[in-house]
Backbone as CSV, one residue per row, in Angstrom:
resi,resn,N_x,N_y,N_z,CA_x,CA_y,CA_z,C_x,C_y,C_z
1,MET,181.125,42.021,148.051,180.708,42.842,146.870,179.859,44.056,147.451
2,LYS,179.061,43.893,148.378,178.290,44.949,148.940,179.168,46.003,149.651
3,TYR,180.201,45.461,150.273,181.209,46.358,150.942,181.976,47.204,149.909
4,LEU,182.323,46.517,148.758,183.031,47.291,147.663,182.152,48.397,147.073
5,LEU,180.922,48.050,146.808,179.944,49.099,146.362,179.737,50.113,147.298
6,THR,179.675,49.909,148.521,179.532,51.042,149.524,180.745,51.888,149.595
7,LEU,181.926,51.216,149.523,183.186,51.949,149.540,183.333,52.867,148.298
8,VAL,182.959,52.438,147.099,183.053,53.248,145.934,182.013,54.328,146.065
9,SER,180.820,54.140,146.448,179.810,55.095,146.545,180.205,56.239,147.571
10,ALA,180.855,55.845,148.680,181.226,56.783,149.630,182.367,57.614,149.079
11,ALA,183.352,57.039,148.333,184.387,57.794,147.681,183.921,58.821,146.682
12,LEU,182.861,58.433,145.931,182.291,59.340,144.945,181.609,60.523,145.571
13,LEU,180.722,60.189,146.650,180.111,61.184,147.367,180.971,62.217,148.132
14,LEU,182.067,61.675,148.728,182.890,62.498,149.557,184.009,63.121,148.802
15,GLY,184.220,62.686,147.618,185.349,63.272,146.751,184.915,64.553,146.255
16,PRO,185.988,65.188,145.713,185.737,66.583,145.086,184.856,66.354,143.866
17,LEU,183.973,67.305,143.776,182.985,67.409,142.483,183.632,68.331,141.584
18,PRO,183.469,67.982,140.318,183.903,68.867,139.274,183.210,70.166,139.239
19,VAL,183.804,71.245,138.921,183.239,72.614,138.964,182.858,72.933,137.559
20,TYR,181.609,73.388,137.449,181.014,73.715,136.101,180.840,75.320,136.134
21,ALA,180.975,76.017,135.059,180.684,77.388,134.985,179.094,77.616,135.017
22,ASP,178.706,78.500,135.685,177.222,78.862,135.712,176.858,79.522,134.391
23,PRO,176.052,79.050,133.655,175.613,79.746,132.384,174.897,81.150,132.496
24,PHE,174.531,81.489,133.774,173.689,82.685,133.894,174.584,83.744,134.581
25,ILE,175.657,83.532,135.155,176.514,84.628,135.839,178.025,84.451,135.421
26,TYR,178.641,85.630,135.737,180.128,85.482,135.691,180.529,85.831,137.203
27,GLN,181.491,85.099,137.723,182.079,85.426,139.077,183.471,85.998,138.617
28,CYS,183.789,87.195,139.022,184.985,87.887,138.682,185.804,88.264,139.847
29,GLN,187.153,88.437,139.640,188.059,88.905,140.601,188.967,89.866,140.027
30,VAL,189.258,91.041,140.715,190.090,92.047,140.225,191.575,91.586,140.578
31,MET,192.374,91.704,139.432,193.767,91.291,139.570,194.697,92.595,139.497
32,SER,194.274,93.615,138.782,195.092,94.703,138.744,194.216,96.026,138.736
33,ASP,194.737,97.143,139.191,194.073,98.381,139.296,195.048,99.460,138.755
34,ALA,194.614,100.289,137.797,195.451,101.231,137.222,194.546,102.428,136.818
35,PHE,195.251,103.605,136.577,194.624,104.756,136.048,195.567,105.462,135.117
36,ILE,194.963,106.196,134.167,195.718,106.945,133.141,196.083,108.252,133.745
37,LYS,197.383,108.591,133.774,197.959,109.819,134.303,197.787,110.914,133.454
38,ALA,197.978,112.128,133.879,197.782,113.396,132.995,198.737,113.259,131.739
39,ASP,199.839,112.665,131.870,200.772,112.598,130.752,200.386,111.462,129.721
40,GLY,199.301,110.784,130.038,198.910,109.706,129.162,199.480,108.232,129.517
41,SER,200.288,108.203,130.418,200.925,106.908,130.831,199.936,106.216,131.829
42,LEU,200.184,104.945,131.934,199.317,104.082,132.855,200.090,103.960,134.128
43,ASP,199.417,104.267,135.258,199.936,104.029,136.622,199.234,102.863,137.245
44,VAL,199.937,101.801,137.383,199.394,100.567,137.982,199.572,100.714,139.604
45,LEU,198.513,100.582,140.280,198.489,100.692,141.772,198.777,99.345,142.365
46,GLN,199.973,99.157,143.023,200.387,97.863,143.472,199.597,97.464,144.846
47,ASP,199.334,98.510,145.621,198.643,98.149,146.876,197.213,98.620,147.037
48,SER,196.501,98.565,145.908,195.155,98.954,145.836,194.237,98.099,146.603
49,PRO,193.275,98.612,147.326,192.284,97.798,148.083,191.378,97.052,147.178
50,ARG,191.299,97.497,145.963,190.390,96.805,144.872,190.941,95.503,144.454
51,ILE,192.284,95.315,144.492,192.870,94.083,144.039,192.448,92.910,145.055
52,GLY,191.907,91.853,144.364,191.418,90.682,145.194,189.899,90.832,145.362
53,GLN,189.292,91.928,145.185,187.878,92.060,145.418,187.132,91.235,144.305
54,LYS,185.969,90.772,144.645,185.106,89.951,143.727,183.865,90.599,143.490
55,PHE,183.291,90.325,142.296,181.963,90.800,141.972,181.373,89.794,141.021
56,THR,180.022,89.841,140.825,179.210,88.932,140.052,178.459,89.752,138.973
57,VAL,178.484,89.227,137.823,177.785,89.862,136.653,176.664,88.838,136.221
58,MET,175.400,89.486,136.173,174.271,88.706,135.762,174.348,88.762,134.215
59,LYS,174.569,87.691,133.536,174.728,87.700,132.092,173.511,88.204,131.332
60,LYS,172.392,87.835,131.770,171.132,88.270,130.966,170.872,89.755,131.084
61,THR,171.122,90.388,132.274,170.819,91.783,132.501,171.978,92.720,132.500
62,GLY,173.148,92.209,132.769,174.344,93.072,132.917,174.410,93.722,134.256
63,ASP,173.572,93.377,135.193,173.681,93.962,136.521,174.982,93.333,137.240
64,VAL,175.587,94.218,138.041,176.776,93.833,138.741,176.460,93.839,140.270
65,ILE,176.934,92.867,141.015,176.730,92.692,142.385,178.173,92.652,142.939
66,GLY,178.524,93.572,143.851,179.817,93.538,144.487,180.305,95.027,144.755
67,ASP,181.077,95.210,145.720,181.553,96.450,146.082,182.307,97.320,144.992
68,VAL,182.966,96.503,144.115,183.877,97.136,143.094,183.010,98.080,142.238
69,MET,181.801,97.627,141.783,180.951,98.393,140.845,179.539,98.465,141.273
70,ASP,179.255,98.352,142.528,177.912,98.139,142.967,176.993,99.434,142.715
71,SER,177.488,100.542,142.471,176.753,101.795,142.330,176.177,101.943,140.842
72,LEU,176.607,101.036,139.998,176.237,101.218,138.583,174.868,100.651,138.323
73,LYS,174.007,101.500,137.637,172.606,101.125,137.460,172.387,101.312,136.004
74,ASN,171.254,100.508,135.551,170.772,100.591,134.193,171.754,100.126,133.125
75,PRO,172.255,98.978,133.273,173.294,98.426,132.245,172.679,98.248,130.875
76,LYS,173.407,98.440,129.856,172.967,98.116,128.521,173.969,97.121,127.976
77,ILE,173.511,95.901,127.625,174.329,94.850,127.093,174.520,95.140,125.656
78,LEU,175.761,95.436,125.219,176.165,95.668,123.797,176.356,94.366,123.039
79,SER,176.861,93.334,123.731,177.157,92.039,123.113,177.032,90.977,124.204
80,ALA,176.291,89.866,123.911,176.040,88.767,124.832,177.283,87.861,124.921
81,GLY,178.335,88.092,124.027,179.481,87.260,124.058,179.143,85.955,123.233
82,SER,180.163,85.335,122.691,180.186,84.163,121.986,181.565,83.519,121.807
83,GLU,181.669,82.588,120.962,183.021,81.945,120.646,183.966,82.823,119.960
84,LYS,183.400,83.983,119.389,184.191,84.879,118.562,184.101,86.297,119.054
85,ASN,183.286,86.609,120.140,183.109,87.963,120.501,183.159,88.081,121.989
86,SER,183.454,89.209,122.485,183.399,89.515,123.963,182.023,89.773,124.469
87,TYR,181.802,89.622,125.782,180.568,90.011,126.441,180.893,91.540,126.825
88,LYS,179.988,92.450,126.418,180.106,93.894,126.542,178.922,94.377,127.260
89,VAL,179.283,95.342,128.236,178.229,96.089,128.977,178.602,97.497,129.033
90,LEU,177.581,98.374,128.924,177.881,99.820,129.016,176.876,100.467,129.976
91,TRP,177.339,101.333,130.804,176.462,102.185,131.743,176.702,103.551,131.421
92,GLN,175.608,104.447,131.298,175.649,105.810,131.181,174.925,106.467,132.322
93,GLN,175.549,107.333,133.040,174.969,107.957,134.183,175.313,109.498,134.183
94,LYS,174.247,110.237,134.581,174.462,111.737,134.472,174.966,112.106,135.896
95,SER,175.573,113.188,136.035,176.065,113.779,137.227,174.772,114.303,137.947
96,SER,174.958,114.544,139.258,173.777,114.960,140.061,173.178,116.239,139.520
97,ASP,173.974,117.099,138.961,173.447,118.361,138.417,173.047,118.204,136.968
98,LYS,173.190,117.045,136.405,172.774,116.679,135.033,173.519,117.469,133.911
99,SER,174.647,118.005,134.316,175.479,118.732,133.362,176.565,117.937,132.770
100,ARG,176.880,116.707,133.265,177.885,115.847,132.651,177.355,114.411,132.598
101,LEU,177.967,113.662,131.636,177.605,112.273,131.546,178.810,111.385,131.719
102,TYR,178.600,110.372,132.553,179.692,109.419,132.949,179.315,108.049,132.223
103,VAL,180.436,107.547,131.559,180.263,106.196,130.780,181.260,105.175,131.545
104,ASP,180.736,104.018,131.821,181.534,102.909,132.282,181.316,101.790,131.322
105,TYR,182.288,100.911,131.127,182.342,99.964,130.226,183.072,98.641,130.732
106,LEU,182.386,97.581,130.613,182.949,96.197,131.086,183.116,95.301,129.814
107,ASN,184.216,94.675,129.601,184.491,93.731,128.497,185.036,92.498,129.124
108,ILE,184.249,91.390,128.877,184.708,90.051,129.333,184.974,89.182,128.085
109,ASP,186.264,88.737,127.959,186.632,87.951,126.683,186.067,86.572,126.690
110,GLU,184.831,86.409,126.378,184.028,85.137,126.399,184.657,84.199,125.434
111,PHE,185.292,84.636,124.409,185.860,83.803,123.328,187.063,83.101,123.678
112,VAL,187.737,83.381,124.831,188.996,82.716,125.346,188.675,81.289,125.783
113,LYS,189.455,80.468,125.322,189.216,78.985,125.693,189.454,78.775,127.173
114,GLY,188.677,77.890,127.819,188.860,77.480,129.094,187.759,78.259,129.906
115,MET,187.886,77.978,131.194,186.844,78.648,132.203,187.266,80.009,132.431
116,GLN,188.546,80.373,132.554,188.881,81.654,132.924,188.871,82.693,131.819
117,LYS,188.130,83.737,131.950,187.961,84.801,130.835,188.443,86.074,131.472
118,PRO,189.488,86.653,130.718,189.978,87.976,131.214,188.871,89.050,130.953
119,PHE,188.964,90.061,131.951,188.069,91.221,131.766,188.727,92.503,131.918
120,GLY,188.291,93.547,131.343,188.714,94.934,131.578,187.513,95.796,131.842
121,PHE,187.600,96.575,132.885,186.569,97.496,133.267,187.119,98.921,133.227
122,PHE,186.435,99.797,132.440,186.885,101.091,132.275,185.894,102.239,132.863
123,SER,186.368,103.088,133.625,185.470,104.134,134.262,186.343,105.411,134.255
124,GLY,186.082,106.316,133.346,186.882,107.524,133.291,188.360,107.031,132.922
125,SER,189.207,107.424,133.839,190.569,107.134,133.743,190.987,105.889,134.512
126,LEU,190.037,105.286,135.152,190.239,104.052,135.872,190.176,102.852,135.069
127,LEU,191.107,101.807,135.234,191.110,100.698,134.558,191.368,99.419,135.501
128,LEU,190.354,98.565,135.626,190.524,97.376,136.409,190.590,96.160,135.466
129,THR,191.401,95.268,135.740,191.487,93.966,134.979,191.443,92.829,135.901
130,GLY,191.197,91.622,135.387,191.125,90.446,136.149,190.615,89.275,135.344
131,ILE,189.993,88.297,136.177,189.629,87.060,135.532,188.074,86.931,135.912
132,CYS,187.232,86.353,135.052,185.953,85.946,135.296,185.787,84.471,134.977
133,GLU,184.866,83.800,135.719,184.640,82.352,135.426,183.151,82.257,135.264
């Protein structure tokens, strides 16, 4: 009996553990990279170095960690997300000469069932899409 208990305990400890979503962060990966061309059509970049890159979003603050969007500062959370609404973050940054305003926007479809939530990131004519968990 002791041998059986040891064997079951070892199997439980060494076996794969279930993965749970972290309630405080999103772990995201870029799946596609595109931009809006001058004629209004979308140009999807097949060999973009951004495809496959990962980044982390701090749900409470909207801060983003990762090379894809690391330079974005002072996020404003527009929606914390729910079963019926997306998580939404907006960044506004002035150009160095303060004559222009840049707006960046991240939308994560929190309402989608399951662990994988699609996202869209818009910066000017740039569009990145992918999955967050």
